[in-house]
C-alpha positions as CSV (number, residue, x, y, z in Angstrom):
1,M,60.8,57.5,74.4
2,S,58.0,55.3,73.3
3,P,57.0,54.9,69.7
4,I,53.8,56.7,70.5
5,E,55.5,59.7,71.9
6,I,57.8,59.9,68.9
7,F,54.9,59.6,66.6
8,L,53.0,62.4,68.4
9,M,56.1,64.7,68.3
10,A,56.5,64.1,64.6
11,M,52.8,64.9,64.0
12,Y,53.1,68.1,66.0
13,R,56.1,69.2,64.0
14,I,54.4,68.4,60.7
15,L,51.2,70.2,61.7
16,N,52.9,73.3,63.0
17,H,55.9,73.6,60.7
18,G,54.8,71.9,57.5
19,S,55.8,68.7,56.0
20,S,59.6,68.6,55.9
21,A,62.0,65.8,55.3
22,V,63.4,66.4,58.8
23,A,60.0,65.9,60.4
24,W,59.4,62.7,58.5
25,R,62.7,61.2,59.5
26,V,61.8,61.4,63.2
27,V,59.3,58.5,63.0
28,R,60.7,55.5,61.2
29,G,57.8,53.4,60.0
30,L,55.1,56.1,60.1
31,G,53.4,54.7,57.0
32,T,53.4,51.2,58.6
33,L,51.7,52.6,61.7
34,I,49.1,54.5,59.7
35,N,48.4,51.5,57.5
36,T,48.0,49.2,60.5
37,G,45.6,51.7,62.1
38,T,43.5,52.0,59.0
39,V,43.3,48.2,58.5
40,L,42.2,47.8,62.1
41,V,39.6,50.5,61.9
42,G,38.2,49.1,58.6
43,G,38.2,45.6,59.9
44,G,36.3,46.7,63.0
45,V,33.8,48.6,61.0
46,G,33.3,45.7,58.7
47,Y,32.9,43.3,61.7
48,F,30.3,45.4,63.5
49,I,28.2,46.7,60.6
50,G,29.0,44.3,57.8
51,H,25.9,42.3,58.4
52,R,23.8,45.4,57.6
53,I,25.2,45.7,54.1
54,P,23.4,43.7,51.5
55,E,25.2,40.6,50.1
56,S,25.1,42.0,46.6
57,M,26.8,45.2,47.7
58,R,29.5,43.2,49.5
59,V,30.2,41.1,46.5
60,L,30.4,44.2,44.3
61,V,32.8,45.9,46.6
62,M,35.1,42.8,46.7
63,Q,35.0,42.6,42.9
64,V,35.9,46.3,42.5
65,V,38.8,45.9,45.0
66,G,40.1,42.8,43.3
67,L,39.9,44.5,39.9
68,A,41.7,47.6,41.2
69,T,44.4,45.5,42.7
70,M,44.9,43.6,39.4
71,I,45.1,46.9,37.5
72,M,47.6,48.5,39.9
73,G,49.7,45.3,40.0
């Protein structure tokens, strides 16, 4: 089975039977896959529409993200 098939099976189990420890053990690295996907989507959105956002807003967002990162450690 491919990792995609395993992931889809786990998501089916979770959606139809609730979130159980057994369902989460089926896909090792599920969090990594989700994180990678969100980073790719966010990067794509930033690449394609980033030039439409005013420079002051981009600077503010980067400062807020940096501050939140420092606070969370």
